[in-house]
C-alpha positions in Angstrom: -2.6 -26.2 43.8 -4.3 -26.9 40.5 -6.0 -30.3 40.2 -6.0 -30.4 36.4 -2.7 -29.1 35.4 -0.9 -29.3 32.1 2.7 -28.4 31.9 3.4 -25.8 29.2 6.6 -25.5 27.4 7.1 -21.8 27.2 8.2 -20.7 23.7 10.9 -18.0 23.8 10.8 -15.2 21.3 13.8 -16.7 19.6 11.8 -19.8 18.7 8.6 -18.2 17.7 6.1 -15.4 18.0 2.6 -15.1 19.4 -0.1 -15.3 16.7 -3.4 -14.8 18.6 -7.0 -14.7 17.6 -10.3 -14.2 19.3 -12.7 -17.2 19.0 -16.3 -17.7 20.0 -16.8 -18.6 23.7 -18.1 -22.1 22.7 -14.9 -22.8 20.7 -12.7 -21.6 23.5 -14.5 -23.8 26.0 -14.3 -26.8 23.8 -10.5 -26.2 23.3 -10.1 -26.0 27.1 -12.1 -29.3 27.6 -10.1 -31.0 24.9 -6.8 -29.8 26.2 -7.6 -30.9 29.7 -9.0 -34.3 28.6 -5.8 -35.0 26.6 -3.3 -33.3 29.0 -2.1 -30.8 26.4 -2.3 -27.1 26.1 -4.6 -25.0 23.9 -1.5 -23.5 22.4 -0.4 -27.0 21.3 -3.7 -27.5 19.5 -3.7 -24.1 17.8 0.0 -24.4 16.9 -0.6 -27.7 15.2 -3.6 -26.3 13.2 -1.6 -23.2 12.2 1.5 -25.3 11.2 -0.8 -27.6 9.1 -2.3 -24.5 7.4 1.2 -23.1 6.8 2.4 -26.3 5.1 -0.8 -26.4 2.9 -0.6 -22.7 1.9 3.2 -22.6 1.4 2.8 -25.4 -1.1 0.1 -23.3 -3.0 1.7 -19.9 -2.6 5.3 -19.1 -1.9 6.7 -16.1 0.0 7.8 -14.6 -3.3 4.2 -14.7 -4.6 2.9 -13.1 -1.4 5.7 -10.4 -1.6 4.8 -9.7 -5.2 1.1 -9.3 -4.2 2.1 -6.9 -1.4 4.3 -4.9 -3.9 1.3 -4.7 -6.3 -0.9 -3.4 -3.5 1.7 -0.9 -2.2 2.4 0.3 -5.8 -1.3 0.9 -6.5 -1.6 2.7 -3.2 1.4 4.9 -4.1 0.0 5.7 -7.6 -3.3 6.6 -6.1 -1.7 8.8 -3.5 0.5 10.5 -6.0 -2.4 11.2 -8.4 -4.4 12.7 -5.5 -1.5 14.6 -3.9 1.1 15.3 -6.6 3.5 16.7 -4.0 3.7 13.3 -2.2 7.3 12.3 -1.4 8.4 8.9 -2.6 11.1 8.6 0.1 8.6 9.4 2.9 6.2 6.8 1.4 8.9 4.2 1.6 9.7 5.1 5.2 6.1 4.9 6.2 5.6 1.6 4.4 8.7 0.2 6.1 7.3 1.2 9.5 3.9 -0.3 8.7 5.5 -3.6 7.6 7.7 -3.7 10.7 4.7 -3.1 12.9 3.0 -6.2 11.3 6.1 -8.2 12.3 7.3 -8.7 8.8 10.9 -10.0 8.8 13.5 -7.3 8.0 14.8 -9.2 4.9 11.2 -9.3 3.5 10.8 -5.6 4.2 14.0 -4.9 2.3 12.8 -7.1 -0.6 9.5 -5.4 -0.8 11.1 -1.9 -0.8 13.6 -3.0 -3.4 10.9 -4.3 -5.7 8.9 -1.1 -5.2 12.0 0.9 -6.0 12.4 -1.1 -9.2 8.8 -0.2 -10.1 9.5 3.5 -9.5 12.7 3.3 -11.5 10.9 1.5 -14.4 8.2 4.3 -14.4 10.8 7.0 -14.4 12.6 5.5 -17.4 9.4 5.6 -19.5 
């Protein structure tokens, strides 16, 4: 039986997702000491920090701005690929991008929006 035990409320995948990071040993040790001293979990400490960061950043930069930046990056990547490899297939690029975004745990509606905006770029270029 653990002497110093903190009850953890497990978070189901419906409520949230794991967002992990490696930290220096000294930081990890301090987190553990702090958590034990205040009868909380390290996850609670990190979650609070991330939620504070999220509120600050969301006020500065909306999801729409981030999506536009991602579209700009993906469009530049496509243009570079197309110039190096003229036989590159647009549809294959979209499928690969969608898979990459999904693997990064981007929500499906954001993936659809990114792909739609990219398609708009492609249509705009085709009209010129």
